[in-house]
C-alpha angles and dihedrals in degrees: 000000000000109000125199137178086242089066090053093049091047093049090050091050091050095049093045090050088054094047092049094040093239108161113226126174114241091233091050098053092044095050097114094187095052092043093050090050090053091048092048090052092052113101111220117188115225113258114257124184115240121250089235120154112219114209111212097176106102091202094055117106111247120220114253096226130009130180113219126206106265096029112133124242124242090256092052090048092051090049091051092048092050093050093049101038092109094052112093118181116220123191115242119211116239111262118179091205093057105104093203092057095044091046090053093048092046095048093045090048093049093045089054091047090051092049092051096041094248129142113271117243127236115251092234092051089051090049091050091052093046 
């Protein structure tokens, strides 16, 4: 099996669409060319570690409220809430015969294996274990 990060992103999109009851046509979500164009147009900022000071002294007084770099403002939070007010997440029970769920588990498992230099697992073996 050839694993790619694209497979992981696609499996996440499918499972989130199911959780949020977003209807997506099977042909639409599996259109690799269209999906890659969308991904290529997405601007992703490079990751930067925060300049956060971690206090390890248990006797030190901790600040009541701190604003971290990258935290969103109240206006941004209100805008995000307004844009997502119609999305309601609903839990989905685990079903080993649901391809979306098994695809997500398999791609997450194999991404982890890749990151740790482990052998990837076969989708059917992952389904058997699940």
